[in-house]
N, C-alpha and C positions, 0 to 999 in steps of 0.2 A: 576480268582485268580486260577492256579491250583491244585489240591491237593496236588502235591507237594510241591510246593511253601507253600501252607500253614502250612505243615508241617516244612518247615525250618523255616518259620517264627515262629510258637509254640517252635520249639528247640531253637531262640536267646529270649525268652522275657523268663523273671523270672517273674513267677507269685508270688501275695502275699499269702502265709500260712500262718496265725495268727495259735496262739493257748489263750484260755484262763490262764490267770495268776494263777488260782486256778488247773490248770490242769500241771504246771511245779511243776519238785523236784529239778530242780539245778539252780544254776545262770545263766549256757551254755543256757539252754534251754528259760530263759527268754530273754536273748540278743538272742538267736535266732530266736527265735515266736514271741515275743511280744512286738517288737519294728517296724513296720511293715513301716511306712511313716515317710517323715519328718525329723526335727531335733533326732526322735527318733530312723531313718534310718541310718542316719550317725554315731550314738552310734553302731549300731549294723555291721554298716560295718569293723567299727576301731576294735572291740572285734575280727569281722571272720579274718581280717587279722592281730592282734597281733595273735590269737592262730595257723593259717597256718605257721607264722614263727616261732613260738616256734615249733609245731610239727614238721617244717622239721629240726631245729637243728641247724637256723640261729643264731648267734651269734646279741645280742642286744646292739644298744648303745643309750644312755639315752642325751638328754638336756634339763635342765630344767634352768627355769629362774623365780624370783621371789623368796618371801621369803618363801623358803619350810620350810628351820628349823625354824624360828622364830614360825610359825604356827603352828609347831609338824607334820607336815604332812609327813615330814622323818620317823618319828617313825611309824605312823599309816600306809602307803602302800608303802614307798619309801624303807624299809629297808628290809620290807619283799621281793620285788619284787629284790632287787640284791643279798638276800640270797638265792635265787634258785639257783646261777650259770649262769643263761641263760646271764646276762649283760657282755659285755667286758670291757667297759670305759664308764666315763661318764662329759659330758661338763655342767662346770654350771658358777656362780658368784663367785667375790672374799666375796662379802656380804656373801654369802649361807654358806662360810668355816666360814668366822668370826662369825656369830650368832649361828653357830653351838657349839659355846663351852660355852654358858652362862648358859645351865644349869648345868654344873660340875664346875663351880666356888665357890671355899668355901664357899661364903654369901649366896650364891643362891640354893644351893643341894633344898632346898625343893621346888624349881619350881620358875623362876624368870618372867614367861612371863602370863599375867591374862587378863582376856576380857574387853574390853569397848564397848560402842555404837560406831558404824561406824560415826555416825553424834552427834559426843560428842562435849563438849565444849573446843575446843585446847587449848584456851589462859589460860584456868583455869586449865586444865591439864600442860600445863607447867609451872604454877605456884609453881603446889607440885610435879612437878621433873620427869613427865609423858612423856615417849614417844611414840607414837602412831603409830601403822603400820596397816591401817586399822581398824579392829575389835579385835587387841593385841596390848597391850602395855605393860611396862615394867619400869622399874625405871630406873632413870641415872646414875644410880650407875652402874647401868649393864654394860654397855660402856667402862667406867671409868676404871674400874675392869678387862672386858676383855680386855683392852689398856695395864693397867700393866702386864696380862698372857702375852701376845704376845709380849711385848716389853721384859721382861723375857727372854721368852723361844727366839726367834729372837737372843738374846744379846748371847746364847750359843754358845760353840765350834763348834759343828758340824754343825750348820749355817755358818760359815765362809767362804764361799767360792762360786763361781759360779754355777748356780746347774736349773733344769729344774725348770718349775710350779708341774710338777706332785711329784719331789723328794719333792720340800718343803711340798704338802700338805700328801706325804706321814709321812714324819717327822711328821705333824703337829697332821697328825691322831694317829701317835706314842704316842703323847704326850697329846692328846684329851684320850685317851683311858686310860693313868696311870692314869689322874685327872677324870674321870670317875668311874676306879673303889674305888678310895681311898674316894670318896665322895659317893660312892655307890649307882651312878644314873644310868639310862639305857644307853647303848651305843648309841653314835649318827654317823651322817652321816660317817666324816674322818674318825671315828675310825672303821667305818663296814668296808667301805673301803679299810684301811689302813689292818685289816684282813684278807680280802679278796684278796689282792693284786691287786683292781680294781684300774686303773689312773683316776685320776682325774684333768680334765684342765679346766683352763680359759682364756679365750679369750683376756680378758680386767682386767689383775690383779692390775694396776694401780686404777681403778674405784672402792676402795672399801678400808674397814679398817685396813684388814691384811699387805696390803702395804702401808699404811698409818703408819703404826709402823714403818716400815721399815724403811719409810722416816724420822720420827723422829731418830732412832738411825743413820741413815745418817746425818742430820742435827745437832749432836750432835758433831759427828767425827768430819764434817766441824770446827765447833765452838771450837772446840779445848777441849769440855767436857767430851769425854772421848776417849783413844787414840787407838780404833780398831775396826773395821767394816766393815767386808768385805763379807757381803751375798752380791748376785745380783741375777739377774733373765738369763738364756737364752732363750731368746726367741724362736731363731732362733733354737736352739735344741728342743724348744718343739714343735714346729709346725712339725717339720721334726719329733717327736716323735711317733704323731698322723697319720702322711703318714703311715710309717712303722707299724702301726695297722692296717688302711685300708688295705695296701697289705697283710700282713697279714690274713685278714677276707677274701678277695678277691683269694690267691692263693695259701695258705697254710690250712687253716679251710678245714676240707672236705665237709662244705656245698656252698664252692666258693663263697659265699655274703656277705652281712651284710642286718643287719634290722637298723632303727634308729624309738627311737620314742621323739617325741619333743612336749615340755610343754610349753607354751609360745614362746616368739620368742625372737627377740634382739641378742648380740651376741654369746649367747651359741649356739642359732641354728646355726648362719653364721659360728661358728670355728668346728663345728659336719658337716657340709657338704663340707667344705674348700679341705678336703684331695682328693675328688677325681680331681677337677681342678689342685690342687697342683700340683701330680703326674702325670696326661695327659698334661695340659694343660702346665704347667711351669713346669716340670723337661724333659717333653717329651718321659715317659716311655709309651710303647705299649702294648694295651688289659686291661685297667684302664676302670671301671666301678664303676657308680654311687650306690646307695643303692636301693635292690631291694625290701626292703619292707621299706615302709614310713608311718608313721603315727604322724599325729601333731593335737595336742589342742590348739586354740590361740583363745585368744578376740579380735585379730586386724580384722578389714574385709579388703578385698581382696581389695578393692576400695580405701584403701589407701596409698598403690603402695610400702609398705616397706616389707623391707625381712621378717619381721614377719607374715607379711598375705600372703605371697605370695604359693601358694600350691604346690602339688609335682609336678605337670605339668607343670609349671614352669619352678621349680627346673631341670629336663628333658632336658629344650634349654639349660641350663649351663652343661649338663652332671652330674650334683650329683645325679641322680639319674636314674634309667635303664629306657631307652626309650621301650624298649620291654615289661616291666613287669607291666610297672606303670597302667594302665587302672586295670587291677585285682588284684594290689596289694597295691597300696595308696590312702590315705584319709588323707581330713585336715575339721576339726569340727571346726566351731567357737562358742567357749564357754569357761567356767572359767572351767581348769582342777580340782581344786579343789572335782569340784561337782561330775566328773566322773571317778577319778580316784582309792579311793576305792574297787568301782564296781567291777571297771574292771582287778586290781589286784585280789582281792578275787577269783571274777570267775576263772581267770588263775589258782589261788592257789588248787580251790579246783578240777580243772581240773587236776593237779596233783595228787592230794592226790586220788581221785578216781582212777587214772591210776596205783597211787602204791600199792592202795589194791587190785587192780584185777592182779597187777604182783605178790604181796605174796601168791594168790591162785591160779592161774593156771601158773605160771613161765614168765620171760621178755620174753623169745624168743617167745612164744604163743602167747602172749599178742600182741606186736610188729607186729608178721605175722596178727594176725587179724585186729589190730587198729597203723600203720605205725606211729598215728602220738606221741603216748607213747613213742616210743624213746626219741625224741626230749623233751617234757616235761619232763623225765629222765635220763635229762644227768646230771655229776654228780653236788653235789652242791658247789662241792670244789672252781668250777668257772673253769675259762682261767689263771686267775693270770698272767696277759700279763706284770705287771708292773716290776716283776721278770724275765722279759724274753725279759725284752728292748732292752738292751745292743747287745742282739743277734738278735733281730729283725731289729733294725737300721743297724747295721751294714750289715747284707743282703741287708737292702737298700740303703746305703752308695754303695755298691756294682754295681747294678743296676745304680745306677749314673754313676760311673768309668766306665761303660759301653755304657754306652750313650754319652761318651766324643763328637763326630763327633758333634751331633745335641745339644746338650749345647752350646759349643761355637760358634755355629753358630749362636746360638739365643742370645746372646748377643752384636752381631754384627750390629748395626744400623747406619747410614749417621746422626749423631745430628747437628742440625744449631746450629752455633756459638752464642754466646751471645752476646749482646751488649755493645758495650765498653770495 
């Protein structure tokens, strides 16, 4: 092998460089230098991609499944992440939105959730009226009170119309905030997203108790027990709104790219990934790309063949992840995200605080010239407030659809086989 080839080979290799943990002063150094191999290296790569995405000023989207609000994880690390202003929108479950309200209920303001052993006597818990979610538990009365609260809320005049799910959750966040303030409890997920105008999507709204309470009111109207209940979800408009935000990230935001953080799998993950095929494959719009940055932490093994477990490389074949950058800007780790996210978010927040201190000392422009990532980290905390711009963004996407008239008309023409009989 020639000397030149040796040099080229060395250039391609990433040599292992480690540092003693007692020599690290920051979590950034710990993630960068103390996780050299195996599962730790997955975590290091995920941290490095997040650091790069934030440093380039790329808007983040979040997809979160699992009982993040029941467990209190939203208050531990999710709300601090949203309050950075880095997050454009969130995809989650109806259950997450439902359980978000428990801590502000009048009868449970002192704390509705308590710990139980994972291997509990569930029959005994049922007898005493305790409901368990892994190692979190609450009285059955919490659900009954939450149902009463939501039913009273959904019956209010401002809910009596057809609306997108993002509008519904924005209204819920407004009322959750008032409930939290009255009972002196810390802000929850929906009230924080309401305050920051972060859109909240739920891809399967019928699979959760917010919608079950809407069904109750609908059934009462059908049975003649109440005179009027006109709330309805506009799923077409909600999916189109998600597409409008993806279009904004690709073509209007200065980064001309989006990043996604996927925690768990299921519908939230799928909903977060579907704007690219919706825009490019289904609506036929040109130059549509998938996510430039994609990190995911899931427990499902890749061999189960589900969407939950599929890595970003597989999503590249669908166009949901950018084919030109995925080898450097994506990673999927098989793990329980509750074990990793507090440390990842804390490290990223520490980076921001360090840049903020440096900006105050040497000036923002001098800092950004020396450390270009600082500009992305120090973007305004007010965030993107996309919910407030949804009408304009939807109108611009509607204009693109109108302009693509010929392609779309051809796309609905197919020689259908006539049905038998």
